[in-house]
Each structure stands twice: as structure tokens, then as C-alpha cells.
C-alpha positions in Angstrom: 0.0 0.1 -0.1 1.4 3.5 -0.9 1.2 6.2 1.7 0.9 9.6 0.4 1.5 12.5 2.5 0.8 16.3 1.8 -2.0 17.8 -0.6 -3.3 15.9 -3.4 -3.1 17.3 -7.0 -6.7 18.4 -6.8 -6.0 20.1 -3.5 -3.1 21.9 -4.9 -5.0 23.3 -7.9 -7.7 24.5 -5.4 -5.2 26.2 -3.5 -3.9 28.0 -6.4 -7.4 29.0 -7.3 -8.1 30.2 -4.1 -5.0 32.4 -3.9 -5.8 33.8 -7.2 -9.6 35.0 -7.4 -11.0 35.3 -10.8 -8.7 32.4 -12.2 -10.1 28.7 -12.9 -7.5 26.1 -12.6 -7.6 22.6 -14.1 -5.7 19.6 -15.2 -5.7 18.8 -18.8 -6.1 15.0 -20.1 -2.2 15.4 -21.1 -1.4 16.2 -17.4 -0.5 19.8 -17.7 -2.1 22.5 -15.4 -4.0 25.1 -17.0 -5.7 28.4 -15.7 -7.7 30.9 -17.4 -9.4 34.2 -16.4 -11.7 36.6 -18.3 -9.9 39.7 -16.9 -7.2 41.3 -19.1 -5.8 44.6 -18.0 -4.4 45.4 -21.5 -7.4 45.8 -23.4 -7.6 42.2 -25.0 -9.6 39.3 -24.4 -9.0 36.7 -21.3 -6.0 35.0 -20.6 -5.1 31.2 -20.6 -1.7 29.9 -19.2 -0.3 26.3 -18.7 2.5 25.1 -16.7 3.8 21.4 -15.5 2.6 21.9 -11.8 0.3 23.7 -9.5 3.4 25.4 -8.0 4.6 26.5 -11.5 1.0 27.9 -12.2 1.0 29.7 -9.1 4.4 31.4 -10.3 2.9 31.9 -13.7 -0.3 33.7 -12.6 1.7 35.8 -10.3 3.9 37.0 -13.2 0.9 37.7 -15.3 -0.7 39.6 -12.5 2.7 41.6 -12.2 2.7 42.4 -15.7 -0.7 43.8 -15.8 0.1 45.9 -12.8 3.4 47.4 -14.4 1.4 48.3 -17.7 -1.2 50.0 -15.5 1.5 52.1 -13.6 
């Protein structure tokens, strides 16, 4: 029997989504983590990002939000 400790992938994805309101996070059938938001602060349409892990997705979203904030300044 395999014992796992720590959060499951689903729990990690939910945590990313909770940390970034307005973003929807899911796992594709290919195993990549995706996130999308209808918000776009540069005048375009919504934004979709992908990353290999929930941790990497957290960073990708943070970078995107930082770029939006920099454009608005």
C-alpha cells in the first residue's frame, strides 16, 4: 500500500485557484495544469496559461498579474 503525505493534486490546484480569485484552474488530459481568467488589463480578451505543476502555475499567474500591474502604472 502506498501512503502519500501532503496535499493531492486536486487540493493543490484548488489552493492556487483560491490564492488567485478570478482564475479557473484545471488539469488537462495530457497532465498539464491550465488556468484561465476573463480579466485582461491590457485591453484584449481573457488570458489562458499552462504549466507543468500547480506550484509553477502559481508563479505563472503571479507573473501575469505583475505584468498587468506594471502596464497600469
